[in-house]
PDB file of N, CA, C and O in Angstrom:
ATOM      1  N   ALA A   1     106.110 163.564 142.666  1.00  0.00           N
ATOM      2  CA  ALA A   1     106.279 163.243 144.174  1.00  0.00           C
ATOM      3  C   ALA A   1     106.839 164.027 145.191  1.00  0.00           C
ATOM      4  O   ALA A   1     106.254 164.358 146.222  1.00  0.00           O
ATOM      5  N   LEU A   2     108.217 164.374 144.812  1.00  0.00           N
ATOM      6  CA  LEU A   2     109.084 165.289 145.605  1.00  0.00           C
ATOM      7  C   LEU A   2     108.242 166.554 145.739  1.00  0.00           C
ATOM      8  O   LEU A   2     108.106 166.926 146.905  1.00  0.00           O
ATOM      9  N   VAL A   3     107.602 167.352 144.737  1.00  0.00           N
ATOM     10  CA  VAL A   3     107.185 168.373 144.665  1.00  0.00           C
ATOM     11  C   VAL A   3     105.783 168.517 145.543  1.00  0.00           C
ATOM     12  O   VAL A   3     105.507 169.527 146.191  1.00  0.00           O
ATOM     13  N   LYS A   4     105.028 167.453 145.463  1.00  0.00           N
ATOM     14  CA  LYS A   4     103.984 167.367 146.367  1.00  0.00           C
ATOM     15  C   LYS A   4     104.265 167.392 147.866  1.00  0.00           C
ATOM     16  O   LYS A   4     103.618 168.030 148.697  1.00  0.00           O
ATOM     17  N   PHE A   5     105.476 166.493 148.130  1.00  0.00           N
ATOM     18  CA  PHE A   5     106.017 166.369 149.644  1.00  0.00           C
ATOM     19  C   PHE A   5     106.393 167.783 149.894  1.00  0.00           C
ATOM     20  O   PHE A   5     105.804 168.334 150.823  1.00  0.00           O
ATOM     21  N   ASN A   6     107.134 168.359 149.331  1.00  0.00           N
ATOM     22  CA  ASN A   6     107.704 169.821 149.395  1.00  0.00           C
ATOM     23  C   ASN A   6     107.973 170.968 148.225  1.00  0.00           C
ATOM     24  O   ASN A   6     108.858 170.977 147.369  1.00  0.00           O
ATOM     25  N   GLU A   7     106.921 171.926 148.469  1.00  0.00           N
ATOM     26  CA  GLU A   7     106.990 172.811 147.215  1.00  0.00           C
ATOM     27  C   GLU A   7     108.178 173.558 146.854  1.00  0.00           C
ATOM     28  O   GLU A   7     108.243 174.130 145.766  1.00  0.00           O
ATOM     29  N   GLU A   8     109.254 173.594 147.816  1.00  0.00           N
ATOM     30  CA  GLU A   8     110.585 174.278 147.778  1.00  0.00           C
ATOM     31  C   GLU A   8     111.395 173.595 146.696  1.00  0.00           C
ATOM     32  O   GLU A   8     112.250 174.275 146.128  1.00  0.00           O
ATOM     33  N   PHE A   9     111.228 172.335 146.346  1.00  0.00           N
ATOM     34  CA  PHE A   9     111.969 171.531 145.435  1.00  0.00           C
ATOM     35  C   PHE A   9     111.526 171.806 144.192  1.00  0.00           C
ATOM     36  O   PHE A   9     112.146 171.349 143.232  1.00  0.00           O
ATOM     37  N   ARG A  10     110.411 172.577 144.010  1.00  0.00           N
ATOM     38  CA  ARG A  10     109.950 172.755 142.672  1.00  0.00           C
ATOM     39  C   ARG A  10     111.155 173.607 141.750  1.00  0.00           C
ATOM     40  O   ARG A  10     111.654 173.072 140.760  1.00  0.00           O
ATOM     41  N   SER A  11     111.472 174.704 142.103  1.00  0.00           N
ATOM     42  CA  SER A  11     112.464 175.603 141.130  1.00  0.00           C
ATOM     43  C   SER A  11     113.772 174.837 140.887  1.00  0.00           C
ATOM     44  O   SER A  11     114.184 174.857 139.727  1.00  0.00           O
ATOM     45  N   PRO A  12     114.524 174.131 141.845  1.00  0.00           N
ATOM     46  CA  PRO A  12     115.737 173.675 141.606  1.00  0.00           C
ATOM     47  C   PRO A  12     115.585 172.368 140.422  1.00  0.00           C
ATOM     48  O   PRO A  12     116.365 172.123 139.502  1.00  0.00           O
ATOM     49  N   LEU A  13     114.410 171.697 140.761  1.00  0.00           N
ATOM     50  CA  LEU A  13     114.146 170.561 140.050  1.00  0.00           C
ATOM     51  C   LEU A  13     113.796 170.879 138.280  1.00  0.00           C
ATOM     52  O   LEU A  13     114.234 170.265 137.306  1.00  0.00           O
ATOM     53  N   LYS A  14     112.911 171.989 138.322  1.00  0.00           N
ATOM     54  CA  LYS A  14     112.742 172.330 136.848  1.00  0.00           C
ATOM     55  C   LYS A  14     113.779 173.037 136.479  1.00  0.00           C
ATOM     56  O   LYS A  14     113.996 172.828 135.286  1.00  0.00           O
ATOM     57  N   LYS A  15     114.614 173.868 136.995  1.00  0.00           N
ATOM     58  CA  LYS A  15     115.986 174.501 136.413  1.00  0.00           C
ATOM     59  C   LYS A  15     116.807 173.315 135.991  1.00  0.00           C
ATOM     60  O   LYS A  15     117.460 173.503 134.964  1.00  0.00           O
ATOM     61  N   ASN A  16     116.933 171.949 136.647  1.00  0.00           N
ATOM     62  CA  ASN A  16     117.511 170.936 135.917  1.00  0.00           C
ATOM     63  C   ASN A  16     117.025 170.024 134.838  1.00  0.00           C
ATOM     64  O   ASN A  16     117.644 169.179 134.191  1.00  0.00           O
ATOM     65  N   GLY A  17     115.600 170.443 134.789  1.00  0.00           N
ATOM     66  CA  GLY A  17     114.827 169.640 133.795  1.00  0.00           C
ATOM     67  C   GLY A  17     114.488 168.419 133.956  1.00  0.00           C
ATOM     68  O   GLY A  17     114.506 167.607 133.032  1.00  0.00           O
ATOM     69  N   PHE A  18     114.059 168.079 135.426  1.00  0.00           N
ATOM     70  CA  PHE A  18     113.577 166.822 136.100  1.00  0.00           C
ATOM     71  C   PHE A  18     111.936 166.794 136.094  1.00  0.00           C
ATOM     72  O   PHE A  18     111.269 165.851 136.522  1.00  0.00           O
ATOM     73  N   LEU A  19     111.424 167.973 135.544  1.00  0.00           N
ATOM     74  CA  LEU A  19     110.132 168.051 135.914  1.00  0.00           C
ATOM     75  C   LEU A  19     109.295 167.779 134.479  1.00  0.00           C
ATOM     76  O   LEU A  19     108.087 167.540 134.489  1.00  0.00           O
ATOM     77  N   THR A  20     109.911 167.830 133.524  1.00  0.00           N
ATOM     78  CA  THR A  20     109.390 167.672 132.215  1.00  0.00           C
ATOM     79  C   THR A  20     109.703 166.123 131.443  1.00  0.00           C
ATOM     80  O   THR A  20     110.849 165.705 131.278  1.00  0.00           O
ATOM     81  N   ARG A  21     108.637 165.474 131.071  1.00  0.00           N
ATOM     82  CA  ARG A  21     108.769 163.896 130.436  1.00  0.00           C
ATOM     83  C   ARG A  21     109.386 164.324 129.137  1.00  0.00           C
ATOM     84  O   ARG A  21     109.196 165.366 128.511  1.00  0.00           O
ATOM     85  N   ASP A  22     110.232 163.216 128.839  1.00  0.00           N
ATOM     86  CA  ASP A  22     110.883 163.160 127.771  1.00  0.00           C
ATOM     87  C   ASP A  22     110.081 162.528 126.614  1.00  0.00           C
ATOM     88  O   ASP A  22     109.897 161.311 126.619  1.00  0.00           O
ATOM     89  N   PRO A  23     109.608 163.284 125.646  1.00  0.00           N
ATOM     90  CA  PRO A  23     108.701 162.477 124.729  1.00  0.00           C
ATOM     91  C   PRO A  23     109.094 161.622 123.597  1.00  0.00           C
ATOM     92  O   PRO A  23     108.301 161.141 122.787  1.00  0.00           O
ATOM     93  N   ARG A  24     110.360 161.465 123.593  1.00  0.00           N
ATOM     94  CA  ARG A  24     111.309 160.738 122.465  1.00  0.00           C
ATOM     95  C   ARG A  24     110.671 159.247 122.742  1.00  0.00           C
ATOM     96  O   ARG A  24     110.612 158.822 123.896  1.00  0.00           O
ATOM     97  N   MET A  25     110.188 158.460 121.608  1.00  0.00           N
ATOM     98  CA  MET A  25     110.265 157.014 121.717  1.00  0.00           C
ATOM     99  C   MET A  25     110.544 156.312 120.538  1.00  0.00           C
ATOM    100  O   MET A  25     110.645 156.862 119.441  1.00  0.00           O
ATOM    101  N   LYS A  26     110.678 155.057 120.743  1.00  0.00           N
ATOM    102  CA  LYS A  26     111.358 154.332 119.601  1.00  0.00           C
ATOM    103  C   LYS A  26     110.486 154.292 118.559  1.00  0.00           C
ATOM    104  O   LYS A  26     109.276 154.077 118.633  1.00  0.00           O
ATOM    105  N   GLU A  27     111.255 154.545 117.405  1.00  0.00           N
ATOM    106  CA  GLU A  27     110.442 154.241 116.066  1.00  0.00           C
ATOM    107  C   GLU A  27     110.040 153.056 115.725  1.00  0.00           C
ATOM    108  O   GLU A  27     110.744 152.137 116.143  1.00  0.00           O
ATOM    109  N   ARG A  28     108.871 152.701 114.918  1.00  0.00           N
ATOM    110  CA  ARG A  28     108.416 151.354 114.841  1.00  0.00           C
ATOM    111  C   ARG A  28     109.097 150.964 113.635  1.00  0.00           C
ATOM    112  O   ARG A  28     109.445 151.757 112.761  1.00  0.00           O
ATOM    113  N   LYS A  29     109.314 149.462 113.608  1.00  0.00           N
ATOM    114  CA  LYS A  29     110.006 148.734 112.630  1.00  0.00           C
ATOM    115  C   LYS A  29     109.136 148.980 111.344  1.00  0.00           C
ATOM    116  O   LYS A  29     107.937 149.215 111.498  1.00  0.00           O
ATOM    117  N   LYS A  30     109.641 148.940 110.170  1.00  0.00           N
ATOM    118  CA  LYS A  30     108.945 149.085 109.083  1.00  0.00           C
ATOM    119  C   LYS A  30     109.204 147.918 108.344  1.00  0.00           C
ATOM    120  O   LYS A  30     110.341 147.446 108.342  1.00  0.00           O
ATOM    121  N   TYR A  31     108.066 147.271 107.564  1.00  0.00           N
ATOM    122  CA  TYR A  31     108.497 145.987 106.720  1.00  0.00           C
ATOM    123  C   TYR A  31     109.345 146.250 105.558  1.00  0.00           C
ATOM    124  O   TYR A  31     109.232 147.294 104.915  1.00  0.00           O
ATOM    125  N   GLY A  32     110.219 145.306 105.258  1.00  0.00           N
ATOM    126  CA  GLY A  32     111.176 145.580 104.177  1.00  0.00           C
ATOM    127  C   GLY A  32     112.759 145.967 104.897  1.00  0.00           C
ATOM    128  O   GLY A  32     113.854 145.751 104.376  1.00  0.00           O
ATOM    129  N   LEU A  33     112.533 146.499 106.029  1.00  0.00           N
ATOM    130  CA  LEU A  33     113.787 146.759 106.840  1.00  0.00           C
ATOM    131  C   LEU A  33     114.083 145.906 107.784  1.00  0.00           C
ATOM    132  O   LEU A  33     113.320 145.018 108.163  1.00  0.00           O
ATOM    133  N   LYS A  34     115.303 146.137 108.260  1.00  0.00           N
ATOM    134  CA  LYS A  34     115.807 145.157 109.358  1.00  0.00           C
ATOM    135  C   LYS A  34     115.189 145.674 110.624  1.00  0.00           C
ATOM    136  O   LYS A  34     114.662 144.916 111.439  1.00  0.00           O
ATOM    137  N   LYS A  35     115.259 146.959 110.776  1.00  0.00           N
ATOM    138  CA  LYS A  35     115.040 147.829 111.963  1.00  0.00           C
ATOM    139  C   LYS A  35     114.118 148.946 111.499  1.00  0.00           C
ATOM    140  O   LYS A  35     113.534 149.021 110.418  1.00  0.00           O
ATOM    141  N   ALA A  36     114.095 149.775 112.489  1.00  0.00           N
ATOM    142  CA  ALA A  36     113.404 151.250 111.845  1.00  0.00           C
ATOM    143  C   ALA A  36     113.773 151.678 110.710  1.00  0.00           C
ATOM    144  O   ALA A  36     112.999 151.854 109.768  1.00  0.00           O
ATOM    145  N   ARG A  37     115.099 151.907 110.684  1.00  0.00           N
ATOM    146  CA  ARG A  37     115.951 152.639 109.593  1.00  0.00           C
ATOM    147  C   ARG A  37     116.784 151.873 109.008  1.00  0.00           C
ATOM    148  O   ARG A  37     117.049 152.169 107.843  1.00  0.00           O
ATOM    149  N   ARG A  38     117.394 150.772 109.557  1.00  0.00           N
ATOM    150  CA  ARG A  38     118.430 150.031 109.067  1.00  0.00           C
ATOM    151  C   ARG A  38     117.804 149.115 107.940  1.00  0.00           C
ATOM    152  O   ARG A  38     116.881 148.316 108.103  1.00  0.00           O
ATOM    153  N   LYS A  39     118.562 149.415 106.624  1.00  0.00           N
ATOM    154  CA  LYS A  39     118.137 148.662 105.476  1.00  0.00           C
ATOM    155  C   LYS A  39     119.045 147.424 105.374  1.00  0.00           C
ATOM    156  O   LYS A  39     120.205 147.417 105.787  1.00  0.00           O
ATOM    157  N   PRO A  40     118.418 146.349 104.777  1.00  0.00           N
ATOM    158  CA  PRO A  40     118.756 145.094 104.570  1.00  0.00           C
ATOM    159  C   PRO A  40     120.448 145.154 103.989  1.00  0.00           C
ATOM    160  O   PRO A  40     120.728 146.144 103.312  1.00  0.00           O
ATOM    161  N   GLN A  41     121.334 144.330 104.192  1.00  0.00           N
ATOM    162  CA  GLN A  41     122.695 144.575 103.673  1.00  0.00           C
ATOM    163  C   GLN A  41     122.710 144.508 102.016  1.00  0.00           C
ATOM    164  O   GLN A  41     122.149 143.627 101.365  1.00  0.00           O
ATOM    165  N   PHE A  42     123.450 145.593 101.476  1.00  0.00           N
ATOM    166  CA  PHE A  42     123.349 145.754 100.239  1.00  0.00           C
ATOM    167  C   PHE A  42     124.502 144.815  99.438  1.00  0.00           C
ATOM    168  O   PHE A  42     125.607 144.678  99.963  1.00  0.00           O
ATOM    169  N   SER A  43     124.270 144.325  98.446  1.00  0.00           N
ATOM    170  CA  SER A  43     125.143 143.426  97.758  1.00  0.00           C
ATOM    171  C   SER A  43     125.385 143.997  96.425  1.00  0.00           C
ATOM    172  O   SER A  43     124.413 144.274  95.721  1.00  0.00           O
ATOM    173  N   LYS A  44     126.745 144.228  95.953  1.00  0.00           N
ATOM    174  CA  LYS A  44     126.484 144.684  94.513  1.00  0.00           C
ATOM    175  C   LYS A  44     126.505 143.602  93.469  1.00  0.00           C
ATOM    176  O   LYS A  44     126.125 143.779  92.311  1.00  0.00           O
ATOM    177  N   ARG A  45     127.019 142.361  93.994  1.00  0.00           N
ATOM    178  CA  ARG A  45     126.917 141.223  92.931  1.00  0.00           C
ATOM    179  C   ARG A  45     126.024 140.120  93.395  1.00  0.00           C
ATOM    180  O   ARG A  45     125.830 139.139  92.677  1.00  0.00           O
TER     181      ARG A  45
END
């Protein structure tokens, strides 16, 4: 929205990484596990 308002904002915003979308997403929960990677508590006995 800032770039559409004024093109001069483009290079400083791009330099600081504000124009790219962060693609990281929450990993899905798997069955048999507590969360995405957390396993149920292990009991030796």
